[in-house]
Each structure stands twice: as C-alpha cells, then as structure tokens.
N, C-alpha and C positions, 0 to 999 in steps of 0.2 A: 520243846527244844528237840532238834534233830541231831542224831549222832551217827558216826561212821566208824568203822574199824580199819586200821592200817594193816595191809597185808605184808607178808615177808618181803615182797618186791617193792614196797613203798607205795602201793596203790590204795586208793580208797574209792568206794562207790558213793557218789553224792546222792543223798536221799531225794526221792521224787519231788517232795514238797519244796526243797531247796532249789532244785533244777527249775521247777516251775516258777518260783519266785524270782530267780535270776533271769528267766526267759532264755535259758540255754538248752540246746539239743545236742544229740550225738554229733561229734566232730567240731563243736564250738570250742574256742579257746577261753581259758580263764587265767586270771593272774592272782597271785597272792601278794598283797600289799601290806608291809609292816606298818602298823599304825602306832605301835608302842612296843617297847622291848617285850618279846614273848607273846605279842598279840597281833594277829593278822586279819585282814579283811579280804574276802573272796570277791573278786570283781570280774564280771563277764567282759572279756576283751572284745567281744563282737558288738558291743554297744557303741553308739556314737560318742565322741569325745565330750559332748555336753552332759553325758551321764556321770562324768567324773566331778561335776560341780559340787563343791562342798567337801570333797575328800580331804583337802588340805585346809586347815582352819585359817581364817584371816588373822593377820598379825595384830597384836594388841594396839600398836600405834602405827599408822601408815608411814611409809618412807617416801620422801620426795625424790624426784629425778635428780635434783641437785645433790642430795645426800648419797644417792647411788653412784653418781659420777665421781664425787669426792672419794668414796670408798674404793672405786676402781683405780683412781689416780694414786691413792696411798699404797694399794697393793702392788701396782706396777712399779712404783718407786722402790718399794721393799725388795721386789724381785731383781731389780737392777743393782742393788747394793751387793758388794762382795761378801 
C-alpha cells in the first residue's frame, strides 16, 4: 500500500507507483470522487470518459422510460402547487 503525508499547505506528493498506475504525469489533472462517506477515489481527469465506466454501480432494478417520465410529471406538478 502506498502512503503520502499532507503538508501544512494541504499538499501531498502522490507516490510514483500510484502515478504510474493512474498513467498521470506532471501537469495532469486528477479528481477526487466521493464513493462513500469518508471514502474517495482518485481519478485521472486526463483519461477518456470511457475510463469512468463502472464508477457508478448499476441500480438493483432498471427504471423504464415511462417510470422516469411519470416521476418528472409528479415533480413538476408538486413544484406548481402553492
């Protein structure tokens, strides 16, 4: 497991093995994505969008277009009520 130390300025040095694994180099952008309360995933923002596949789990039960439309209608009706 790789570790890093937080400086007084809020900076860390990402270990070389982690940089290599992410495929990032000097000047590349990274994002911190919260995957659970208190747990974050480090994502290289320089990767193509296809690299994000699997980041969000599939729902337990699929939602139909009809169900989505009905939910939008319900919400719109609620927003119009005084």
